[in-house]
mmJSON file of the N, C-alpha and C atoms, coordinates in Angstrom:
{"data_MODEL":{"atom_site":{
"group_PDB":["ATOM","ATOM","ATOM","ATOM","ATOM","ATOM","ATOM","ATOM","ATOM","ATOM","ATOM","ATOM","ATOM","ATOM","ATOM","ATOM","ATOM","ATOM","ATOM","ATOM","ATOM","ATOM","ATOM","ATOM","ATOM","ATOM","ATOM","ATOM","ATOM","ATOM","ATOM","ATOM","ATOM","ATOM","ATOM","ATOM","ATOM","ATOM","ATOM","ATOM","ATOM","ATOM","ATOM","ATOM","ATOM","ATOM","ATOM","ATOM","ATOM","ATOM","ATOM","ATOM","ATOM","ATOM","ATOM","ATOM","ATOM","ATOM","ATOM","ATOM","ATOM","ATOM","ATOM","ATOM","ATOM","ATOM","ATOM","ATOM","ATOM","ATOM","ATOM","ATOM","ATOM","ATOM","ATOM","ATOM","ATOM","ATOM","ATOM","ATOM","ATOM","ATOM","ATOM","ATOM","ATOM","ATOM","ATOM","ATOM","ATOM","ATOM","ATOM","ATOM","ATOM","ATOM","ATOM","ATOM","ATOM","ATOM","ATOM","ATOM","ATOM","ATOM","ATOM","ATOM","ATOM","ATOM","ATOM","ATOM","ATOM","ATOM","ATOM","ATOM","ATOM","ATOM","ATOM","ATOM","ATOM","ATOM","ATOM","ATOM","ATOM","ATOM","ATOM","ATOM","ATOM","ATOM","ATOM","ATOM","ATOM","ATOM","ATOM","ATOM","ATOM","ATOM","ATOM","ATOM","ATOM","ATOM","ATOM","ATOM","ATOM","ATOM","ATOM","ATOM","ATOM","ATOM","ATOM","ATOM","ATOM","ATOM","ATOM","ATOM","ATOM","ATOM","ATOM","ATOM","ATOM","ATOM","ATOM","ATOM","ATOM","ATOM","ATOM","ATOM","ATOM","ATOM","ATOM","ATOM","ATOM","ATOM","ATOM","ATOM","ATOM","ATOM","ATOM","ATOM","ATOM","ATOM","ATOM","ATOM","ATOM","ATOM","ATOM","ATOM","ATOM","ATOM","ATOM","ATOM","ATOM"],
"id":[1,2,3,4,5,6,7,8,9,10,11,12,13,14,15,16,17,18,19,20,21,22,23,24,25,26,27,28,29,30,31,32,33,34,35,36,37,38,39,40,41,42,43,44,45,46,47,48,49,50,51,52,53,54,55,56,57,58,59,60,61,62,63,64,65,66,67,68,69,70,71,72,73,74,75,76,77,78,79,80,81,82,83,84,85,86,87,88,89,90,91,92,93,94,95,96,97,98,99,100,101,102,103,104,105,106,107,108,109,110,111,112,113,114,115,116,117,118,119,120,121,122,123,124,125,126,127,128,129,130,131,132,133,134,135,136,137,138,139,140,141,142,143,144,145,146,147,148,149,150,151,152,153,154,155,156,157,158,159,160,161,162,163,164,165,166,167,168,169,170,171,172,173,174,175,176,177,178,179,180,181,182,183,184,185,186,187,188,189],
"type_symbol":["N","C","C","N","C","C","N","C","C","N","C","C","N","C","C","N","C","C","N","C","C","N","C","C","N","C","C","N","C","C","N","C","C","N","C","C","N","C","C","N","C","C","N","C","C","N","C","C","N","C","C","N","C","C","N","C","C","N","C","C","N","C","C","N","C","C","N","C","C","N","C","C","N","C","C","N","C","C","N","C","C","N","C","C","N","C","C","N","C","C","N","C","C","N","C","C","N","C","C","N","C","C","N","C","C","N","C","C","N","C","C","N","C","C","N","C","C","N","C","C","N","C","C","N","C","C","N","C","C","N","C","C","N","C","C","N","C","C","N","C","C","N","C","C","N","C","C","N","C","C","N","C","C","N","C","C","N","C","C","N","C","C","N","C","C","N","C","C","N","C","C","N","C","C","N","C","C","N","C","C","N","C","C","N","C","C","N","C","C"],
"label_atom_id":["N","CA","C","N","CA","C","N","CA","C","N","CA","C","N","CA","C","N","CA","C","N","CA","C","N","CA","C","N","CA","C","N","CA","C","N","CA","C","N","CA","C","N","CA","C","N","CA","C","N","CA","C","N","CA","C","N","CA","C","N","CA","C","N","CA","C","N","CA","C","N","CA","C","N","CA","C","N","CA","C","N","CA","C","N","CA","C","N","CA","C","N","CA","C","N","CA","C","N","CA","C","N","CA","C","N","CA","C","N","CA","C","N","CA","C","N","CA","C","N","CA","C","N","CA","C","N","CA","C","N","CA","C","N","CA","C","N","CA","C","N","CA","C","N","CA","C","N","CA","C","N","CA","C","N","CA","C","N","CA","C","N","CA","C","N","CA","C","N","CA","C","N","CA","C","N","CA","C","N","CA","C","N","CA","C","N","CA","C","N","CA","C","N","CA","C","N","CA","C","N","CA","C","N","CA","C","N","CA","C","N","CA","C","N","CA","C","N","CA","C"],
"label_alt_id":[null,null,null,null,null,null,null,null,null,null,null,null,null,null,null,null,null,null,null,null,null,null,null,null,null,null,null,null,null,null,null,null,null,null,null,null,null,null,null,null,null,null,null,null,null,null,null,null,null,null,null,null,null,null,null,null,null,null,null,null,null,null,null,null,null,null,null,null,null,null,null,null,null,null,null,null,null,null,null,null,null,null,null,null,null,null,null,null,null,null,null,null,null,null,null,null,null,null,null,null,null,null,null,null,null,null,null,null,null,null,null,null,null,null,null,null,null,null,null,null,null,null,null,null,null,null,null,null,null,null,null,null,null,null,null,null,null,null,null,null,null,null,null,null,null,null,null,null,null,null,null,null,null,null,null,null,null,null,null,null,null,null,null,null,null,null,null,null,null,null,null,null,null,null,null,null,null,null,null,null,null,null,null,null,null,null,null,null,null],
"label_comp_id":["UNK","UNK","UNK","UNK","UNK","UNK","UNK","UNK","UNK","UNK","UNK","UNK","UNK","UNK","UNK","UNK","UNK","UNK","UNK","UNK","UNK","UNK","UNK","UNK","UNK","UNK","UNK","UNK","UNK","UNK","UNK","UNK","UNK","UNK","UNK","UNK","UNK","UNK","UNK","UNK","UNK","UNK","UNK","UNK","UNK","UNK","UNK","UNK","UNK","UNK","UNK","UNK","UNK","UNK","UNK","UNK","UNK","UNK","UNK","UNK","UNK","UNK","UNK","UNK","UNK","UNK","UNK","UNK","UNK","UNK","UNK","UNK","UNK","UNK","UNK","UNK","UNK","UNK","UNK","UNK","UNK","UNK","UNK","UNK","UNK","UNK","UNK","UNK","UNK","UNK","UNK","UNK","UNK","UNK","UNK","UNK","UNK","UNK","UNK","UNK","UNK","UNK","UNK","UNK","UNK","UNK","UNK","UNK","UNK","UNK","UNK","UNK","UNK","UNK","UNK","UNK","UNK","UNK","UNK","UNK","UNK","UNK","UNK","UNK","UNK","UNK","UNK","UNK","UNK","UNK","UNK","UNK","UNK","UNK","UNK","UNK","UNK","UNK","UNK","UNK","UNK","UNK","UNK","UNK","UNK","UNK","UNK","UNK","UNK","UNK","UNK","UNK","UNK","UNK","UNK","UNK","UNK","UNK","UNK","UNK","UNK","UNK","UNK","UNK","UNK","UNK","UNK","UNK","UNK","UNK","UNK","UNK","UNK","UNK","UNK","UNK","UNK","UNK","UNK","UNK","UNK","UNK","UNK","UNK","UNK","UNK","UNK","UNK","UNK"],
"label_asym_id":["A","A","A","A","A","A","A","A","A","A","A","A","A","A","A","A","A","A","A","A","A","A","A","A","A","A","A","A","A","A","A","A","A","A","A","A","A","A","A","A","A","A","A","A","A","A","A","A","A","A","A","A","A","A","A","A","A","A","A","A","A","A","A","A","A","A","A","A","A","A","A","A","A","A","A","A","A","A","A","A","A","A","A","A","A","A","A","A","A","A","A","A","A","A","A","A","A","A","A","A","A","A","A","A","A","A","A","A","A","A","A","A","A","A","A","A","A","A","A","A","A","A","A","A","A","A","A","A","A","A","A","A","A","A","A","A","A","A","A","A","A","A","A","A","A","A","A","A","A","A","A","A","A","A","A","A","A","A","A","A","A","A","A","A","A","A","A","A","A","A","A","A","A","A","A","A","A","A","A","A","A","A","A","A","A","A","A","A","A"],
"label_entity_id":["1","1","1","1","1","1","1","1","1","1","1","1","1","1","1","1","1","1","1","1","1","1","1","1","1","1","1","1","1","1","1","1","1","1","1","1","1","1","1","1","1","1","1","1","1","1","1","1","1","1","1","1","1","1","1","1","1","1","1","1","1","1","1","1","1","1","1","1","1","1","1","1","1","1","1","1","1","1","1","1","1","1","1","1","1","1","1","1","1","1","1","1","1","1","1","1","1","1","1","1","1","1","1","1","1","1","1","1","1","1","1","1","1","1","1","1","1","1","1","1","1","1","1","1","1","1","1","1","1","1","1","1","1","1","1","1","1","1","1","1","1","1","1","1","1","1","1","1","1","1","1","1","1","1","1","1","1","1","1","1","1","1","1","1","1","1","1","1","1","1","1","1","1","1","1","1","1","1","1","1","1","1","1","1","1","1","1","1","1"],
"label_seq_id":[1,1,1,2,2,2,3,3,3,4,4,4,5,5,5,6,6,6,7,7,7,8,8,8,9,9,9,10,10,10,11,11,11,12,12,12,13,13,13,14,14,14,15,15,15,16,16,16,17,17,17,18,18,18,19,19,19,20,20,20,21,21,21,22,22,22,23,23,23,24,24,24,25,25,25,26,26,26,27,27,27,28,28,28,29,29,29,30,30,30,31,31,31,32,32,32,33,33,33,34,34,34,35,35,35,36,36,36,37,37,37,38,38,38,39,39,39,40,40,40,41,41,41,42,42,42,43,43,43,44,44,44,45,45,45,46,46,46,47,47,47,48,48,48,49,49,49,50,50,50,51,51,51,52,52,52,53,53,53,54,54,54,55,55,55,56,56,56,57,57,57,58,58,58,59,59,59,60,60,60,61,61,61,62,62,62,63,63,63],
"pdbx_PDB_ins_code":[null,null,null,null,null,null,null,null,null,null,null,null,null,null,null,null,null,null,null,null,null,null,null,null,null,null,null,null,null,null,null,null,null,null,null,null,null,null,null,null,null,null,null,null,null,null,null,null,null,null,null,null,null,null,null,null,null,null,null,null,null,null,null,null,null,null,null,null,null,null,null,null,null,null,null,null,null,null,null,null,null,null,null,null,null,null,null,null,null,null,null,null,null,null,null,null,null,null,null,null,null,null,null,null,null,null,null,null,null,null,null,null,null,null,null,null,null,null,null,null,null,null,null,null,null,null,null,null,null,null,null,null,null,null,null,null,null,null,null,null,null,null,null,null,null,null,null,null,null,null,null,null,null,null,null,null,null,null,null,null,null,null,null,null,null,null,null,null,null,null,null,null,null,null,null,null,null,null,null,null,null,null,null,null,null,null,null,null,null],
"Cartn_x":[-3.838,-3.38,-2.52,-2.759,-1.964,-1.029,0.26,1.256,1.796,1.762,2.169,3.211,4.253,5.253,5.103,4.883,4.796,6.119,6.807,8.104,7.887,8.205,8.036,6.848,7.066,5.989,5.534,5.701,5.175,3.678,3.07,1.621,1.127,1.82,1.37,1.462,2.559,2.724,1.715,1.481,0.535,-0.886,-1.225,-2.556,-2.769,-1.748,-1.845,-2.053,-1.298,-1.451,-2.859,-3.377,-4.723,-5.762,-5.608,-6.555,-6.539,-5.358,-5.263,-5.933,-5.774,-6.37,-7.882,-8.394,-9.83,-10.602,-9.92,-10.617,-11.239,-12.186,-12.872,-12.738,-12.016,-11.868,-11.034,-9.973,-9.118,-9.253,-9.892,-10.22,-9.033,-7.976,-6.865,-5.604,-5.366,-4.222,-3.308,-2.026,-1.017,-0.177,-0.047,0.699,1.877,3.05,4.26,4.733,4.909,5.386,6.865,7.689,9.139,9.613,10.549,11.105,12.554,13.352,14.76,14.959,13.99,14.087,13.485,13.952,13.426,12.028,11.6,10.277,9.391,8.135,7.238,6.603,5.802,4.9,5.53,6.804,7.41,7.029,6.526,6.191,4.982,4.188,3.046,3.537,4.706,5.265,5.642,6.009,6.535,5.528,4.427,3.405,2.767,1.464,0.67,-0.232,-0.502,-1.362,-2.697,-3.24,-4.479,-5.656,-5.652,-6.782,-6.654,-5.659,-5.473,-5.786,-7.005,-7.403,-7.303,-7.626,-7.588,-6.166,-5.196,-3.791,-3.372,-3.758,-3.375,-4.011,-5.21,-5.894,-5.264,-4.49,-3.84,-2.885,-2.191,-1.225,-1.914,-3.091,-3.81,-4.425,-4.891,-5.596,-4.675,-3.395,-2.484,-1.557,-1.816,-0.986,-1.324],
"Cartn_y":[14.807,14.145,12.952,11.839,10.628,10.476,10.334,10.149,8.735,8.003,6.604,6.407,5.649,5.255,3.765,3.397,1.994,1.66,0.667,0.277,-0.861,-0.596,-1.586,-1.236,-1.217,-0.86,-2.053,-3.236,-4.437,-4.524,-5.646,-5.791,-5.517,-6.018,-5.808,-4.345,-3.698,-2.294,-1.398,-1.644,-0.833,-1.078,-2.329,-2.658,-1.993,-2.008,-1.373,0.127,0.76,2.2,2.524,1.74,1.974,1.793,0.763,0.517,1.664,2.186,3.314,4.563,4.802,5.986,5.859,4.632,4.422,4.244,4.091,3.872,5.184,5.091,6.292,6.532,5.697,5.895,7.129,7.338,8.52,9.337,10.506,11.231,11.813,12.204,12.869,12.015,11.179,10.267,10.612,10.703,10.864,9.605,9.015,7.77,8.014,7.617,7.685,6.258,5.88,4.541,4.651,3.894,3.931,2.608,2.678,1.459,1.715,0.688,0.846,0.838,0.322,0.282,1.546,1.941,3.155,2.985,1.754,1.52,0.813,1.21,0.616,-0.692,-1.267,-2.401,-3.773,-3.888,-5.197,-6.25,-7.375,-8.488,-8.231,-7.214,-6.904,-6.57,-5.954,-5.606,-6.841,-7.906,-9.087,-10.209,-10.116,-11.134,-11.538,-11.572,-12.009,-13.111,-14.088,-15.2,-14.666,-15.304,-14.816,-14.709,-15.498,-15.461,-14.361,-13.504,-12.406,-11.063,-10.91,-9.703,-8.442,-8.553,-7.369,-6.827,-7.714,-7.289,-6.639,-7.239,-6.686,-5.317,-5.104,-3.829,-2.69,-2.999,-1.955,-1.114,-1.739,-1.014,0.113,-0.156,0.868,1.932,1.544,2.501,3.501,3.198,4.106,4.871,4.872,5.639,7.09],
"Cartn_z":[14.34,13.14,13.548,12.905,13.111,11.92,12.204,11.145,11.261,10.151,10.132,9.044,9.361,8.367,8.124,6.886,6.485,5.807,6.332,5.779,4.791,3.543,2.482,1.608,0.305,-0.622,-1.444,-0.88,-1.523,-1.296,-1.654,-1.504,-0.084,0.926,2.307,2.716,2.357,2.711,2.021,0.747,-0.019,0.478,0.759,1.279,2.639,3.492,4.803,4.667,3.786,3.566,3.085,2.168,1.653,2.757,3.578,4.666,5.675,5.983,6.914,6.352,5.071,4.46,4.309,4.201,4.009,5.307,6.428,7.699,8.176,9.116,9.584,11.088,11.813,13.257,13.58,12.836,13.003,11.72,11.788,10.557,9.796,10.477,9.789,9.908,8.892,8.904,7.733,8.017,6.96,6.941,5.772,5.627,4.692,5.14,4.322,4.099,2.849,2.508,2.144,2.845,2.646,2.065,1.138,0.564,0.174,0.213,-0.158,-1.668,-2.398,-3.857,-4.471,-5.642,-6.27,-6.87,-7.108,-7.677,-6.658,-6.563,-5.571,-6.034,-5.176,-5.406,-5.242,-5.01,-4.729,-5.751,-5.274,-6.159,-7.047,-6.744,-7.606,-9.009,-9.1,-10.41,-11.217,-10.544,-11.24,-11.375,-10.695,-10.852,-9.543,-9.562,-8.422,-8.936,-8.102,-8.502,-9.026,-10.058,-10.671,-9.702,-8.637,-7.707,-6.647,-6.757,-5.81,-6.483,-6.94,-7.669,-6.809,-5.523,-4.662,-4.552,-4.443,-4.356,-5.677,-6.804,-8.099,-8.338,-7.812,-8.027,-7.233,-6.21,-5.411,-6.242,-7.157,-7.975,-8.736,-9.269,-10.032,-9.134,-7.958,-7.107,-6.431,-6.311,-5.621,-6.555,-7.813,-8.755,-8.706],
"occupancy":[1.0,1.0,1.0,1.0,1.0,1.0,1.0,1.0,1.0,1.0,1.0,1.0,1.0,1.0,1.0,1.0,1.0,1.0,1.0,1.0,1.0,1.0,1.0,1.0,1.0,1.0,1.0,1.0,1.0,1.0,1.0,1.0,1.0,1.0,1.0,1.0,1.0,1.0,1.0,1.0,1.0,1.0,1.0,1.0,1.0,1.0,1.0,1.0,1.0,1.0,1.0,1.0,1.0,1.0,1.0,1.0,1.0,1.0,1.0,1.0,1.0,1.0,1.0,1.0,1.0,1.0,1.0,1.0,1.0,1.0,1.0,1.0,1.0,1.0,1.0,1.0,1.0,1.0,1.0,1.0,1.0,1.0,1.0,1.0,1.0,1.0,1.0,1.0,1.0,1.0,1.0,1.0,1.0,1.0,1.0,1.0,1.0,1.0,1.0,1.0,1.0,1.0,1.0,1.0,1.0,1.0,1.0,1.0,1.0,1.0,1.0,1.0,1.0,1.0,1.0,1.0,1.0,1.0,1.0,1.0,1.0,1.0,1.0,1.0,1.0,1.0,1.0,1.0,1.0,1.0,1.0,1.0,1.0,1.0,1.0,1.0,1.0,1.0,1.0,1.0,1.0,1.0,1.0,1.0,1.0,1.0,1.0,1.0,1.0,1.0,1.0,1.0,1.0,1.0,1.0,1.0,1.0,1.0,1.0,1.0,1.0,1.0,1.0,1.0,1.0,1.0,1.0,1.0,1.0,1.0,1.0,1.0,1.0,1.0,1.0,1.0,1.0,1.0,1.0,1.0,1.0,1.0,1.0,1.0,1.0,1.0,1.0,1.0,1.0],
"B_iso_or_equiv":[0.0,0.0,0.0,0.0,0.0,0.0,0.0,0.0,0.0,0.0,0.0,0.0,0.0,0.0,0.0,0.0,0.0,0.0,0.0,0.0,0.0,0.0,0.0,0.0,0.0,0.0,0.0,0.0,0.0,0.0,0.0,0.0,0.0,0.0,0.0,0.0,0.0,0.0,0.0,0.0,0.0,0.0,0.0,0.0,0.0,0.0,0.0,0.0,0.0,0.0,0.0,0.0,0.0,0.0,0.0,0.0,0.0,0.0,0.0,0.0,0.0,0.0,0.0,0.0,0.0,0.0,0.0,0.0,0.0,0.0,0.0,0.0,0.0,0.0,0.0,0.0,0.0,0.0,0.0,0.0,0.0,0.0,0.0,0.0,0.0,0.0,0.0,0.0,0.0,0.0,0.0,0.0,0.0,0.0,0.0,0.0,0.0,0.0,0.0,0.0,0.0,0.0,0.0,0.0,0.0,0.0,0.0,0.0,0.0,0.0,0.0,0.0,0.0,0.0,0.0,0.0,0.0,0.0,0.0,0.0,0.0,0.0,0.0,0.0,0.0,0.0,0.0,0.0,0.0,0.0,0.0,0.0,0.0,0.0,0.0,0.0,0.0,0.0,0.0,0.0,0.0,0.0,0.0,0.0,0.0,0.0,0.0,0.0,0.0,0.0,0.0,0.0,0.0,0.0,0.0,0.0,0.0,0.0,0.0,0.0,0.0,0.0,0.0,0.0,0.0,0.0,0.0,0.0,0.0,0.0,0.0,0.0,0.0,0.0,0.0,0.0,0.0,0.0,0.0,0.0,0.0,0.0,0.0,0.0,0.0,0.0,0.0,0.0,0.0],
"pdbx_formal_charge":[null,null,null,null,null,null,null,null,null,null,null,null,null,null,null,null,null,null,null,null,null,null,null,null,null,null,null,null,null,null,null,null,null,null,null,null,null,null,null,null,null,null,null,null,null,null,null,null,null,null,null,null,null,null,null,null,null,null,null,null,null,null,null,null,null,null,null,null,null,null,null,null,null,null,null,null,null,null,null,null,null,null,null,null,null,null,null,null,null,null,null,null,null,null,null,null,null,null,null,null,null,null,null,null,null,null,null,null,null,null,null,null,null,null,null,null,null,null,null,null,null,null,null,null,null,null,null,null,null,null,null,null,null,null,null,null,null,null,null,null,null,null,null,null,null,null,null,null,null,null,null,null,null,null,null,null,null,null,null,null,null,null,null,null,null,null,null,null,null,null,null,null,null,null,null,null,null,null,null,null,null,null,null,null,null,null,null,null,null],
"auth_seq_id":[1,1,1,2,2,2,3,3,3,4,4,4,5,5,5,6,6,6,7,7,7,8,8,8,9,9,9,10,10,10,11,11,11,12,12,12,13,13,13,14,14,14,15,15,15,16,16,16,17,17,17,18,18,18,19,19,19,20,20,20,21,21,21,22,22,22,23,23,23,24,24,24,25,25,25,26,26,26,27,27,27,28,28,28,29,29,29,30,30,30,31,31,31,32,32,32,33,33,33,34,34,34,35,35,35,36,36,36,37,37,37,38,38,38,39,39,39,40,40,40,41,41,41,42,42,42,43,43,43,44,44,44,45,45,45,46,46,46,47,47,47,48,48,48,49,49,49,50,50,50,51,51,51,52,52,52,53,53,53,54,54,54,55,55,55,56,56,56,57,57,57,58,58,58,59,59,59,60,60,60,61,61,61,62,62,62,63,63,63],
"auth_comp_id":["UNK","UNK","UNK","UNK","UNK","UNK","UNK","UNK","UNK","UNK","UNK","UNK","UNK","UNK","UNK","UNK","UNK","UNK","UNK","UNK","UNK","UNK","UNK","UNK","UNK","UNK","UNK","UNK","UNK","UNK","UNK","UNK","UNK","UNK","UNK","UNK","UNK","UNK","UNK","UNK","UNK","UNK","UNK","UNK","UNK","UNK","UNK","UNK","UNK","UNK","UNK","UNK","UNK","UNK","UNK","UNK","UNK","UNK","UNK","UNK","UNK","UNK","UNK","UNK","UNK","UNK","UNK","UNK","UNK","UNK","UNK","UNK","UNK","UNK","UNK","UNK","UNK","UNK","UNK","UNK","UNK","UNK","UNK","UNK","UNK","UNK","UNK","UNK","UNK","UNK","UNK","UNK","UNK","UNK","UNK","UNK","UNK","UNK","UNK","UNK","UNK","UNK","UNK","UNK","UNK","UNK","UNK","UNK","UNK","UNK","UNK","UNK","UNK","UNK","UNK","UNK","UNK","UNK","UNK","UNK","UNK","UNK","UNK","UNK","UNK","UNK","UNK","UNK","UNK","UNK","UNK","UNK","UNK","UNK","UNK","UNK","UNK","UNK","UNK","UNK","UNK","UNK","UNK","UNK","UNK","UNK","UNK","UNK","UNK","UNK","UNK","UNK","UNK","UNK","UNK","UNK","UNK","UNK","UNK","UNK","UNK","UNK","UNK","UNK","UNK","UNK","UNK","UNK","UNK","UNK","UNK","UNK","UNK","UNK","UNK","UNK","UNK","UNK","UNK","UNK","UNK","UNK","UNK","UNK","UNK","UNK","UNK","UNK","UNK"],
"auth_asym_id":["A","A","A","A","A","A","A","A","A","A","A","A","A","A","A","A","A","A","A","A","A","A","A","A","A","A","A","A","A","A","A","A","A","A","A","A","A","A","A","A","A","A","A","A","A","A","A","A","A","A","A","A","A","A","A","A","A","A","A","A","A","A","A","A","A","A","A","A","A","A","A","A","A","A","A","A","A","A","A","A","A","A","A","A","A","A","A","A","A","A","A","A","A","A","A","A","A","A","A","A","A","A","A","A","A","A","A","A","A","A","A","A","A","A","A","A","A","A","A","A","A","A","A","A","A","A","A","A","A","A","A","A","A","A","A","A","A","A","A","A","A","A","A","A","A","A","A","A","A","A","A","A","A","A","A","A","A","A","A","A","A","A","A","A","A","A","A","A","A","A","A","A","A","A","A","A","A","A","A","A","A","A","A","A","A","A","A","A","A"],
"auth_atom_id":["N","CA","C","N","CA","C","N","CA","C","N","CA","C","N","CA","C","N","CA","C","N","CA","C","N","CA","C","N","CA","C","N","CA","C","N","CA","C","N","CA","C","N","CA","C","N","CA","C","N","CA","C","N","CA","C","N","CA","C","N","CA","C","N","CA","C","N","CA","C","N","CA","C","N","CA","C","N","CA","C","N","CA","C","N","CA","C","N","CA","C","N","CA","C","N","CA","C","N","CA","C","N","CA","C","N","CA","C","N","CA","C","N","CA","C","N","CA","C","N","CA","C","N","CA","C","N","CA","C","N","CA","C","N","CA","C","N","CA","C","N","CA","C","N","CA","C","N","CA","C","N","CA","C","N","CA","C","N","CA","C","N","CA","C","N","CA","C","N","CA","C","N","CA","C","N","CA","C","N","CA","C","N","CA","C","N","CA","C","N","CA","C","N","CA","C","N","CA","C","N","CA","C","N","CA","C","N","CA","C","N","CA","C","N","CA","C","N","CA","C"],
"pdbx_PDB_model_num":[1,1,1,1,1,1,1,1,1,1,1,1,1,1,1,1,1,1,1,1,1,1,1,1,1,1,1,1,1,1,1,1,1,1,1,1,1,1,1,1,1,1,1,1,1,1,1,1,1,1,1,1,1,1,1,1,1,1,1,1,1,1,1,1,1,1,1,1,1,1,1,1,1,1,1,1,1,1,1,1,1,1,1,1,1,1,1,1,1,1,1,1,1,1,1,1,1,1,1,1,1,1,1,1,1,1,1,1,1,1,1,1,1,1,1,1,1,1,1,1,1,1,1,1,1,1,1,1,1,1,1,1,1,1,1,1,1,1,1,1,1,1,1,1,1,1,1,1,1,1,1,1,1,1,1,1,1,1,1,1,1,1,1,1,1,1,1,1,1,1,1,1,1,1,1,1,1,1,1,1,1,1,1,1,1,1,1,1,1]
}}}
């Protein structure tokens, strides 16, 4: 089992966590996302440019 800690739950941290969970090279991965704020998603909560649909979709996929 591979255990990974991702520091920061903004767009980059959430995208990284999703990529680690969706990869197939290491079958058993546990990802922990850590953030100093009580609410996740960083700037995704406050607005992402309209042309960044993949980043905006992360918020819905990880709920």
